Phi, psi and omega in degrees: 000140182260147181289157179299320181297314179292317180304312180296319180294320179291324175297319177299320179292320177304311182293327177291323177296320177296318177300318178302317178299317178297320178301312182290327175294322176297317177298317179301314181294322177300311184287330173298317183294334181255014172084018177256073188294329178292316178295319177301317178301314181302315181289328176297320178292322177299319176305311180299319180297319180294321176293325174298318179299316177300318181295324177299314178296319178299312179301319181295313179300317179297321179293333182261016181061032175274183181234122178271127178231113181272139179248164176300149178270125178291156179300146178244158175299160182233356181218148176224148185290330185195169173303320179299317178300316181295318181285331172295319175296321178298313180298315179299319179296314181295327176295323176294317178299318177303314179298320179296317178296317178300321177295320176298318180298315179297320178296318178299319177295315180300320181277358184056039178260085186288333176294316178294318178301317179297316179299322182290341179305320179299318181292324178301311179294320179300320181292327175300314180294319180299314180293318180298316180297313179299318180296320179299317179294318177302314180302317179292319178295321177294324180297317183274342179060229182267004182300118182300321180295319179295317178297318178301316180295318178295317178301316179297318180295317181292336177291345180275351181297136178240155181278136172225128179296140179294150182311316181298342177260349181270104184294343179270353183281000000 
């Protein structure tokens, strides 16, 4: 059985993960509309990953006899000035998610809920990768600046990203 405090905190995180997915889907649609299909692809996959993250938390709460309570999704932005602007927003957003995961981890320790702390280990590692990836893309965008050829190459590279279900959802992993 999971404590009420942990249950409420995980529900808040579930809803934040869904909001994150909406944010990335909005980014995907923005870049699709302006002809940056590779960048749109990257954000569509990011959208799927965020919904996967919510599902991991949902599965965990259900396994621990918790109660999942979904809340309305707040409005998300719909426009960005440039790919660099969108990825800077992405990095800032992922840093916020990292702080939220760290807070959940601290709460699990405070509550002596070692099962939840163990489950959160995957998210701690995932956030390191999320921030690193966003920073790498920002570094490349800053390198090419406004150069159309450079933006085209980055867009093409981001279009090659493929979706892979996260390990906690992959029953064969």
